[in-house]
KENU-516904 format. One record per residue (C-alpha): y, x, z; residue in three letters; residue number from 1. Coordinates in pm, 1 decimal. Each point is the difference from the previous one (the first is absolute). Example, Ala and Ser with C-alpha at 12.3 -4.5 7.8 and 13.67 -1.06 7.14 Angstrom:
<recs>
{rec {-450.0,1230.0,780.0},"ALA",1} {rec {344.0,137.0,-66.0},"SER",2} 
</recs>
This chain:
<recs>
{rec {9.4,-24.3,-9.8},"UNK",1} {rec {337.8,154.5,-73.6},"UNK",2} {rec {255.6,110.6,251.5},"UNK",3} {rec {270.9,-174.1,-243.9},"UNK",4} {rec {129.8,-347.1,125.3},"UNK",5} {rec {186.1,-286.9,-88.3},"UNK",6} {rec {370.5,-77.9,148.4},"UNK",7} {rec {-93.5,-158.8,338.6},"UNK",8} {rec {259.7,-324.3,-90.9},"UNK",9} {rec {-273.8,-59.7,-307.4},"UNK",10} {rec {-246.8,-204.3,190.2},"UNK",11} {rec {312.0,-232.1,149.3},"UNK",12} {rec {128.3,-65.3,-361.8},"UNK",13} {rec {-336.5,-85.9,-137.5},"UNK",14} {rec {-16.4,-213.1,272.5},"UNK",15} {rec {289.9,-150.0,-27.4},"UNK",16} {rec {-76.7,-67.7,-393.8},"UNK",17} {rec {-321.2,-143.9,74.9},"UNK",18} {rec {143.7,-234.5,247.4},"UNK",19} {rec {237.1,-97.1,-276.8},"UNK",20} {rec {-241.8,-67.5,-216.0},"UNK",21} {rec {-193.4,-246.2,246.8},"UNK",22} {rec {324.4,-194.2,-36.2},"UNK",23} {rec {-82.5,-178.8,-298.2},"UNK",24} {rec {130.2,73.6,-369.7},"UNK",25} {rec {307.9,-267.8,65.7},"UNK",26} {rec {104.8,88.9,322.3},"UNK",27} {rec {244.6,234.0,138.5},"UNK",28} {rec {-123.5,203.5,333.8},"UNK",29} {rec {303.3,77.1,224.3},"UNK",30} {rec {57.0,325.7,129.1},"UNK",31} {rec {25.3,-158.5,361.0},"UNK",32} {rec {-389.4,-93.6,-31.0},"UNK",33} {rec {-123.0,327.5,-217.3},"UNK",34} {rec {131.3,272.2,284.4},"UNK",35} {rec {-163.9,-156.0,317.4},"UNK",36} {rec {-334.9,-73.9,-193.0},"UNK",37} {rec {21.7,349.3,-64.0},"UNK",38} {rec {119.8,112.6,346.8},"UNK",39} {rec {300.7,172.2,-135.6},"UNK",40} {rec {367.4,-61.2,-36.6},"UNK",41} {rec {137.2,-154.3,-306.8},"UNK",42} {rec {266.3,260.6,-81.1},"UNK",43} {rec {-273.7,231.6,-39.3},"UNK",44} {rec {-118.0,-211.1,-297.2},"UNK",45} {rec {279.3,-120.1,-153.6},"UNK",46} {rec {81.0,312.1,-221.0},"UNK",47} {rec {-343.1,57.8,-120.6},"UNK",48} {rec {-55.6,-358.1,-56.8},"UNK",49} {rec {340.2,23.5,-218.5},"UNK",50} {rec {-123.9,249.8,-193.9},"UNK",51} {rec {-344.6,-160.7,-79.9},"UNK",52} {rec {223.2,-314.3,-107.3},"UNK",53} {rec {195.4,280.5,-249.6},"UNK",54} {rec {-333.9,129.9,-138.6},"UNK",55} {rec {-127.9,-346.0,-92.6},"UNK",56} {rec {-280.0,-50.8,266.6},"UNK",57} {rec {193.9,-236.0,223.8},"UNK",58} {rec {269.8,-275.1,-41.0},"UNK",59} {rec {282.1,-86.9,266.5},"UNK",60} {rec {197.8,-321.6,84.8},"UNK",61} {rec {264.3,53.3,232.1},"UNK",62} {rec {109.3,-283.8,245.8},"UNK",63} {rec {-153.0,-236.6,256.4},"UNK",64} {rec {-316.8,-71.6,-209.9},"UNK",65} {rec {-15.2,408.9,-120.1},"UNK",66} {rec {-229.1,241.7,24.3},"UNK",67} {rec {-230.0,181.1,-232.5},"UNK",68} {rec {-279.7,-115.9,-186.6},"UNK",69} {rec {-237.8,198.5,-287.9},"UNK",70} {rec {169.6,25.2,-323.3},"UNK",71} {rec {-320.8,29.8,-199.8},"UNK",72} {rec {-349.4,-76.7,91.4},"UNK",73} {rec {-167.8,165.7,281.9},"UNK",74} {rec {-292.3,132.5,-200.8},"UNK",75} {rec {288.4,214.7,-211.3},"UNK",76} {rec {173.5,180.4,273.1},"UNK",77} {rec {-245.9,256.0,126.1},"UNK",78} {rec {54.8,244.5,324.6},"UNK",79} {rec {114.3,245.3,-222.3},"UNK",80} {rec {323.9,-212.5,-140.7},"UNK",81} {rec {90.1,-33.2,366.3},"UNK",82} {rec {-53.3,369.4,65.0},"UNK",83} {rec {220.5,95.7,-281.4},"UNK",84} {rec {277.1,-264.1,99.3},"UNK",85} {rec {39.9,152.9,334.3},"UNK",86} {rec {-1.9,370.0,-169.9},"UNK",87} {rec {295.6,-135.5,-215.8},"UNK",88} {rec {196.4,-81.5,296.2},"UNK",89} {rec {-74.7,257.0,216.0},"UNK",90} {rec {90.6,203.9,-279.3},"UNK",91} {rec {314.0,-146.0,-19.7},"UNK",92} {rec {81.8,-18.6,381.0},"UNK",93} {rec {-47.7,372.3,49.5},"UNK",94} {rec {194.3,57.3,-329.8},"UNK",95} {rec {-268.3,210.5,-165.6},"UNK",96} {rec {77.3,166.6,-330.1},"UNK",97} {rec {-72.3,-207.8,-335.0},"UNK",98} {rec {-246.1,288.0,-125.0},"UNK",99} {rec {-276.2,-76.3,322.2},"UNK",100} {rec {-42.9,-330.5,-205.8},"UNK",101} {rec {-205.0,185.7,-236.3},"UNK",102} {rec {-265.7,117.8,261.4},"UNK",103} {rec {-65.5,328.1,209.5},"UNK",104} {rec {-75.7,201.0,-294.9},"UNK",105} {rec {337.4,-17.8,-108.0},"UNK",106} {rec {137.8,175.1,300.7},"UNK",107} {rec {151.8,325.8,-102.5},"UNK",108} {rec {-166.7,284.6,231.6},"UNK",109} {rec {-134.4,349.2,-4.7},"UNK",110} {rec {-353.1,111.1,-187.2},"UNK",111} {rec {-187.7,-133.8,306.9},"UNK",112} {rec {156.6,-335.7,40.4},"UNK",113} {rec {-57.0,-37.8,-395.6},"UNK",114} {rec {-396.7,2.8,87.4},"UNK",115} {rec {57.4,-214.8,320.6},"UNK",116} {rec {204.8,-291.9,-105.3},"UNK",117} {rec {-215.0,-101.6,-337.1},"UNK",118} {rec {-317.7,-0.9,251.0},"UNK",119} {rec {212.8,-254.2,269.2},"UNK",120} {rec {113.0,-192.5,-321.8},"UNK",121} {rec {-340.4,-55.9,-111.1},"UNK",122} {rec {-132.3,-131.7,347.9},"UNK",123} {rec {303.0,-212.6,24.9},"UNK",124} {rec {-114.5,-162.2,-327.6},"UNK",125} {rec {-360.0,-26.6,128.1},"UNK",126} {rec {182.4,-173.3,326.9},"UNK",127} {rec {208.9,-264.9,-234.0},"UNK",128} {rec {-324.9,-57.6,-247.2},"UNK",129} {rec {-176.2,-123.3,372.8},"UNK",130} {rec {290.7,-228.5,85.2},"UNK",131} {rec {29.6,-139.1,-314.2},"UNK",132} {rec {-352.4,-99.0,21.1},"UNK",133} {rec {87.0,-238.0,281.5},"UNK",134} {rec {200.2,-277.1,-100.8},"UNK",135} {rec {177.1,-250.1,305.7},"UNK",136} {rec {-241.1,-272.3,-158.2},"UNK",137} {rec {-299.8,237.1,139.7},"UNK",138} {rec {125.5,-9.0,331.0},"UNK",139} {rec {72.1,-356.9,32.2},"UNK",140} {rec {-381.7,-27.4,-107.7},"UNK",141} {rec {-91.1,219.2,253.8},"UNK",142} {rec {214.0,-178.5,265.1},"UNK",143} {rec {-132.3,-333.0,-106.2},"UNK",144} {rec {-372.3,121.0,-39.2},"UNK",145} {rec {-219.2,-176.8,259.0},"UNK",146} {rec {-285.7,212.1,159.6},"UNK",147} {rec {21.6,349.5,180.5},"UNK",148} {rec {363.8,100.9,-171.5},"UNK",149} {rec {-142.8,279.6,-164.1},"UNK",150} {rec {204.5,86.6,-312.5},"UNK",151} {rec {-129.5,-208.2,-308.6},"UNK",152} {rec {21.9,61.5,-378.9},"UNK",153} {rec {279.5,292.3,-133.7},"UNK",154} {rec {111.9,45.2,376.5},"UNK",155} {rec {-344.3,100.3,74.9},"UNK",156} {rec {-63.1,223.4,-324.3},"UNK",157} {rec {354.3,164.2,56.8},"UNK",158} {rec {-38.1,107.7,359.0},"UNK",159} {rec {-356.6,39.3,16.7},"UNK",160} {rec {-92.5,257.5,284.8},"UNK",161} {rec {356.9,-53.3,166.2},"UNK",162} {rec {189.7,-238.7,253.7},"UNK",163} {rec {235.2,-206.0,-89.7},"UNK",164} 
</recs>
């Protein structure tokens, strides 16, 4: 197992999107409901969910009946999409240079670094392929499946040998 880890907040963002997906295709889920159910403050989620709206994953509605809903079907939103959207927000927030978006192999570095960064870029691509293999629908199916709660379908294949 690799020591490369995903951002600590990613599970919370995935949970928020899954909870929004549970709301139904025509309903908007308000942040006042999402945040407490995820045991995190609304101010944590809001900038990330706004970025997901910009990226076409969520739709937002302001006002007393407002909130968020999926912008497309749950089967068309992958965990990788959620991760990429959160990465865009973090890069923008941290003020990272635009050339970082090309990947680690574009990072100017020494001769040794030119050997290391393509390796890490390859690992990143493999990780993204695994994240893209699991959709929000797969997670919804897993949550609603009867039985012992073990992963089913694509979630089981993508996470084989690892705890969720």
